[in-house]
C-alpha positions as CSV (number, residue, x, y, z in Angstrom):
1,X,-68.5,104.2,-136.2
2,X,-69.0,100.6,-135.7
3,X,-71.0,98.2,-137.9
4,X,-72.3,94.8,-137.9
5,X,-73.2,92.2,-140.6
6,X,-76.9,91.1,-140.8
7,X,-77.8,88.4,-143.0
8,X,-79.9,89.7,-145.9
9,X,-83.6,88.7,-145.4
10,X,-84.7,86.1,-147.8
11,X,-87.5,88.3,-148.9
12,X,-84.9,90.9,-150.1
13,X,-82.7,88.6,-151.9
14,X,-84.4,88.9,-155.5
15,X,-84.3,92.6,-155.4
16,X,-80.7,92.4,-154.4
17,X,-79.9,89.9,-156.9
18,X,-81.3,91.9,-159.6
19,X,-79.6,95.2,-158.3
20,X,-76.3,93.3,-158.1
21,X,-76.5,91.9,-161.8
22,X,-77.2,95.4,-163.1
23,X,-74.3,96.9,-161.2
24,X,-72.0,94.2,-162.4
25,X,-73.0,94.7,-166.0
26,X,-72.4,98.5,-165.7
27,X,-69.0,97.8,-164.2
28,X,-68.3,95.3,-167.2
29,X,-69.5,97.8,-169.6
30,X,-67.2,100.4,-168.0
31,X,-64.2,98.2,-168.8
32,X,-65.2,97.6,-172.4
33,X,-67.6,94.8,-172.7
34,X,-70.5,95.1,-174.9
35,X,-73.8,95.4,-173.2
36,X,-75.0,91.9,-174.5
37,X,-71.6,90.3,-173.3
38,X,-72.0,92.1,-170.0
39,X,-75.5,91.0,-169.5
40,X,-74.7,87.4,-170.4
41,X,-71.5,87.2,-168.1
42,X,-73.5,89.0,-165.2
43,X,-76.5,86.6,-165.4
44,X,-74.2,83.5,-165.7
45,X,-71.9,84.4,-162.7
46,X,-74.8,85.2,-160.4
47,X,-76.8,82.0,-161.5
48,X,-73.8,79.9,-160.9
49,X,-73.1,81.6,-157.3
50,X,-76.8,81.1,-156.2
51,X,-78.1,78.0,-157.8
52,X,-80.7,77.4,-155.0
53,X,-81.8,81.2,-155.5
54,X,-80.6,82.2,-152.0
55,X,-77.5,82.9,-150.1
56,X,-75.9,79.9,-148.1
57,X,-73.3,79.8,-145.4
58,X,-70.7,79.3,-148.0
59,X,-71.9,82.1,-150.2
60,X,-73.4,84.7,-148.0
61,X,-75.0,88.2,-148.4
62,X,-75.2,90.6,-145.5
63,X,-76.5,94.2,-145.0
64,X,-73.8,96.2,-143.4
65,X,-75.8,97.9,-140.6
66,X,-74.6,100.8,-138.6
67,X,-75.0,101.6,-134.9
68,X,-78.4,103.3,-135.5
69,X,-79.7,100.0,-137.3
70,X,-79.5,101.7,-140.5
71,X,-78.4,99.4,-143.5
72,X,-75.5,101.5,-145.0
73,X,-74.5,99.1,-147.6
74,X,-74.0,95.2,-148.2
75,X,-71.2,92.5,-148.5
76,X,-71.3,89.4,-150.4
77,X,-68.7,86.9,-149.3
78,X,-68.1,83.2,-150.2
79,X,-65.9,80.4,-151.3
80,X,-64.1,81.2,-154.4
81,X,-64.3,79.2,-157.6
82,X,-61.3,76.7,-157.0
83,X,-61.6,73.5,-155.4
84,X,-59.9,74.8,-152.1
85,X,-62.4,75.1,-149.4
86,X,-60.2,77.2,-147.5
87,X,-59.8,79.9,-150.3
88,X,-62.6,82.5,-150.1
89,X,-63.5,85.6,-151.8
90,X,-65.2,89.0,-151.3
91,X,-67.6,89.1,-154.3
92,X,-68.8,92.4,-153.6
93,X,-68.9,95.2,-151.0
94,X,-70.7,98.5,-151.6
95,X,-71.3,101.3,-149.0
96,X,-74.1,103.8,-150.1
97,X,-72.8,107.0,-151.3
98,X,-74.3,108.9,-148.5
99,X,-72.2,106.7,-145.9
100,X,-69.0,106.7,-147.6
101,X,-65.7,108.3,-146.0
102,X,-66.7,107.0,-142.4
103,X,-64.6,103.9,-142.3
104,X,-67.6,101.7,-142.7
105,X,-66.2,99.9,-145.6
106,X,-62.9,99.3,-143.9
107,X,-65.1,97.9,-140.8
108,X,-67.1,95.7,-143.3
109,X,-64.1,94.3,-144.7
110,X,-62.7,93.4,-141.2
111,X,-66.0,91.7,-140.6
112,X,-65.9,89.9,-143.8
113,X,-62.4,88.5,-142.8
114,X,-63.9,87.5,-139.4
115,X,-66.8,85.6,-141.2
116,X,-64.7,83.9,-143.7
117,X,-62.3,82.7,-140.9
118,X,-65.2,81.4,-139.0
119,X,-66.2,79.1,-142.0
120,X,-62.7,77.9,-142.3
121,X,-61.1,80.1,-144.7
122,X,-57.3,80.6,-144.8
123,X,-57.2,83.1,-147.5
124,X,-59.4,86.1,-148.6
125,X,-59.2,87.3,-152.2
126,X,-61.1,90.0,-154.2
127,X,-61.2,91.7,-157.5
128,X,-61.2,95.5,-158.0
129,X,-61.7,97.2,-161.2
130,X,-58.7,99.3,-162.4
131,X,-61.0,102.4,-162.5
132,X,-62.0,102.0,-158.8
133,X,-58.9,103.6,-157.2
134,X,-60.7,104.4,-153.9
135,X,-61.3,100.8,-153.3
136,X,-57.9,99.8,-154.4
137,X,-56.2,102.2,-151.7
138,X,-58.6,100.7,-149.0
139,X,-57.8,97.0,-150.0
140,X,-54.0,97.9,-150.0
141,X,-54.1,99.7,-146.7
142,X,-55.9,96.5,-145.2
143,X,-53.1,94.4,-146.3
144,X,-54.3,92.9,-149.7
145,X,-51.7,92.4,-152.2
146,X,-51.9,92.5,-155.9
147,X,-51.8,89.0,-157.3
148,X,-52.6,89.5,-161.1
149,X,-53.0,92.6,-163.3
150,X,-55.3,92.2,-166.4
151,X,-54.6,94.9,-169.1
152,X,-56.4,95.6,-172.3
153,X,-55.8,98.3,-175.2
154,X,-58.8,99.4,-177.3
155,X,-57.9,98.9,-180.9
156,X,-59.6,101.1,-183.6
157,X,-62.1,99.0,-185.7
158,X,-61.4,101.0,-188.8
159,X,-59.2,99.8,-191.7
160,X,-56.6,96.8,-192.2
161,X,-54.2,96.0,-189.5
162,X,-50.7,97.4,-190.6
163,X,-48.3,94.7,-191.8
164,X,-45.5,93.5,-189.6
165,X,-42.2,93.9,-191.5
166,X,-40.7,90.6,-190.2
167,X,-43.7,88.6,-189.7
168,X,-45.2,87.8,-186.1
169,X,-42.6,86.9,-183.4
170,X,-42.9,83.9,-181.0
């Protein structure tokens, strides 16, 4: 099945932005953030990405549309947060659950690469939450390499920490 990227209509952007913020908050909470911290981080991140309240050529949001003109998901691709204008990022890609398992996400990723390249990108990065093993497998199969790993351990909140026998080691 083939897909194409169609710019998200301006009138649909506010609803997309709200849904995107809600999804991002849920992902942050799933990784251990408090609801308050997740809401703050998501709001700040999206406000920074879309200061004009709309997508742009260098921060674009598309519907992923199949051959029957059905929107099967969306893609957000744009410059990363560095000073390198050739470093781009896939900020989010979602294929609706009813359409998964058909190669649509893979095709959407390929189209994201084409779009970024057409805008001067030399690299394309992305973040994937550790719990999203399906997406990790897809990205690895497309040639994306792990460039960093963030790890965390949840510590119990009860009681005093156990003393170190020899003190902290540097």
